ZAMARGU-4260 file (C-alpha; in steps of 0.2 Angstrom, whole numbers, plus 5000, padded with zeros to 4 digits):
<rodrens>
0) 5000/5000/5000 | 5006/5017/4996 | 5006/5031/5009 | 4992/5041/5001 | 4980/5026/5003
5) 4986/5024/5021 | 4983/5043/5025 | 4966/5041/5017 | 4961/5026/5028 | 4968/5035/5043
10) 4957/5051/5039 | 4942/5040/5036 | 4945/5031/5053 | 4947/5048/5062 | 4932/5055/5055
15) 4921/5041/5060 | 4928/5041/5078 | 4924/5060/5078 | 4907/5057/5072 | 4904/5044/5085
20) 4911/5055/5099 | 4900/5069/5094 | 4884/5058/5093 | 4888/5052/5111 | 4890/5070/5117
25) 4874/5075/5109 | 4864/5060/5116 | 4871/5063/5133 | 4867/5081/5133 | 4849/5078/5127
30) 4847/5064/5140 | 4854/5075/5154 | 4842/5089/5149 | 4827/5078/5149 | 4832/5071/5166
35) 4833/5089/5172 | 4815/5092/5167 | 4816/5100/5150 | 4803/5096/5137 | 4807/5085/5123
40) 4809/5099/5111 | 4821/5108/5122 | 4831/5092/5126 | 4832/5089/5107 | 4838/5107/5104
45) 4851/5105/5118 | 4857/5089/5111 | 4858/5096/5094 | 4868/5111/5100 | 4880/5100/5110
50) 4883/5089/5094 | 4886/5104/5083 | 4898/5112/5096 | 4908/5096/5099 | 4909/5093/5080
55) 4915/5110/5077 | 4929/5109/5090 | 4933/5091/5085 | 4935/5095/5067 | 4945/5111/5071
60) 4957/5101/5081 | 4958/5087/5068 | 4962/5100/5055 | 4975/5108/5066 | 4984/5091/5069
65) 4983/5085/5051 | 4991/5102/5045 | 5004/5101/5059 | 5010/5083/5052
</rodrens>
């Protein structure tokens, strides 16, 4: 295997790990909001905002690391 395909596979693996992490963060935020007494709509909104925030930060960090290499 040449190095470009290895880098592509590594990037795909990292993106899938980031997506899984962000989904877990969003689900946990929504669950905690619902346990706290928020309505379903408010809990969904909080989970969505947590997902978007963690995705933004994770992808920014991933971009920084990949450009540093």
